[in-house]
C-alpha positions, 0 to 999 in steps of 0.5 A: 241581953242579946241572948235573951232576945234571941231566945225569945225570938226563937221561942216565938218563931217555933210557937208561931210555926206550929201547925194547927190542923183543927180545921182538918179534923174529920169530925168538923167536915161537912158533906161537900168536904167529905164526899168531894170527888166521890162518884155515885151511880144509879141504873134504871132497869125500866128504861136502861138509863144511867145517871151519875153524880159527883160533888165538889167543895171548891167551888161548891157544886154538883156535876150530873151525868144523865145518859150522855149529857153532862151538867155542872151546877155551881151553887149560888149561880144561875143555871139555864132551865129548859122545857122540851129543849127550850130555855125558859129561864134560870134556876139557882140552887143554894145550900139550905142545910149541910151535915156530914151525911146530908145536903139539902138544896133549894132551887129557885126559878126565874123566867126569861123576863126576870120574874121570880117564879112561885115554884121552888125545888128542894133536893135532899141527898142523904148518905147511908152505909158509911157513905156507900149509898146515896138517897136523892129525894126531891119535891116541887112546891106546887106539886102534891106528889113528889117524884120517886126517890133515886138510890145511888151507890158508889161507882168504881169508875171515873166521872164521864164528864171530866 
């Protein structure tokens, strides 16, 4: 009887210790998991500016670099919103949808008095060419003309803000 008990415990132990990697299946991963830490770069010929973007899955966030300034935006947490260098409120970005090659963020403004603004910002990140090219499109709820889309390509260098 003891041998049967030990055999049962051994089988149970082996069965429970098997590694279930179903959550690590690449087909189940979404944008932030797939492109965690990848750096994209955009260069504007008109004003000689350089922008870089990188995403993190933990915490869910976007790091941005624009001509020497670094911004770390954690999704779901307020971020200072400035107008000509003066903080006029906060904006909170939340994930509206996430696929394997796309991410849509919604930014909601709150002024310094705590009033919810009637203006929202939607930013869509769409990847193509096997993730080598990223198109960034944005729209502001109270504007008829969206800002021009930006195209980023994978940068061979590291993110300058780390």
